[in-house]
C-alpha positions in Angstrom: 154.2 97.3 119.6 154.4 93.6 118.7 152.4 92.6 121.8 149.6 95.0 121.0 149.5 94.0 117.4 149.3 90.3 118.3 146.6 90.7 121.0 144.1 93.1 119.5 141.7 92.3 116.7 142.0 94.4 113.5 138.9 94.2 111.4 140.4 95.5 108.2 141.4 92.9 105.6 144.6 94.6 104.3 146.1 92.7 101.3 143.0 90.7 100.4 143.1 86.9 100.5 146.9 86.3 100.4 147.7 82.8 101.6 149.7 82.7 104.8 149.7 86.5 105.0 149.6 86.4 108.8 152.6 84.1 108.9 154.5 86.6 106.7 153.6 89.4 109.1 154.8 87.4 112.1 158.1 86.7 110.2 158.6 90.3 109.4 157.8 91.5 112.9 160.3 89.2 114.5 162.9 89.7 111.9 162.8 93.5 112.6 162.4 92.9 116.3 165.6 90.9 116.4 167.6 93.3 114.4 166.5 96.3 116.4 167.1 94.5 119.8 170.5 93.5 118.6 171.4 97.0 117.6 170.3 98.3 121.0 172.2 95.6 122.9 175.3 96.0 120.7 175.4 99.7 121.3 175.0 99.4 125.1 177.5 96.5 125.5 180.0 96.8 122.6 182.7 94.7 124.4 180.4 91.6 124.9 181.0 88.8 122.5 178.9 88.8 119.4 177.6 85.3 119.8 176.5 86.0 123.4 174.5 89.1 122.2 173.0 87.2 119.3 172.0 84.3 121.6 170.4 86.7 124.2 168.4 88.5 121.5 167.2 85.4 119.8 166.2 83.7 123.1 164.4 86.8 124.3 162.4 87.1 121.0 161.7 83.3 121.0 160.2 83.3 124.5 158.5 86.6 124.0 156.7 85.1 121.0 155.7 82.0 122.9 154.4 84.2 125.7 152.3 86.3 123.2 150.8 83.1 121.7 149.9 81.8 125.2 148.3 85.2 126.0 146.3 85.0 122.8 145.0 81.6 123.8 144.2 82.5 127.3 143.1 86.1 127.3 141.5 86.9 123.9 138.2 85.8 122.4 139.0 86.6 118.8 142.6 85.3 118.7 144.0 81.9 119.3 147.4 80.4 120.0 149.0 79.0 116.9 152.2 76.8 116.7 152.8 78.1 113.1 152.9 81.7 114.4 155.7 80.6 116.8 157.4 78.9 113.8 157.1 82.1 111.7 158.4 84.2 114.6 161.3 81.9 115.1 162.2 81.8 111.5 162.2 85.6 111.3 164.5 85.7 114.3 166.8 83.0 113.1 167.2 84.6 109.7 167.9 88.0 111.3 170.5 86.4 113.6 172.2 84.7 110.6 172.3 87.9 108.6 173.7 89.9 111.6 176.3 87.2 112.2 177.4 87.2 108.5 177.4 91.0 108.4 179.6 91.3 111.5 181.9 88.5 110.3 182.4 90.3 106.9 183.2 93.6 108.7 185.8 91.8 110.8 187.5 90.2 107.8 187.5 93.4 105.7 
């Protein structure tokens, strides 16, 4: 879903002229992407250490985001690679990782 959304051109201007709207969308995509991937990995490998699963999920999302940006630059005419998209993706993933870690730590303490 993220790959398709990042590689196709959508001609509708949803939300009007909101500054940095596309960066917010990147942030939200990768925030949710990270949480959903973690939940999947966590359910399939419950005995693996938390930090290992978080690291795997973050790195996968990070490199996936870079790959998508490279593909935008190489294979599309209407899209371009953008460092700030990678930064927004990474920030969304990092905040998701931090919240997942805090959530799990609180559960273990309680």
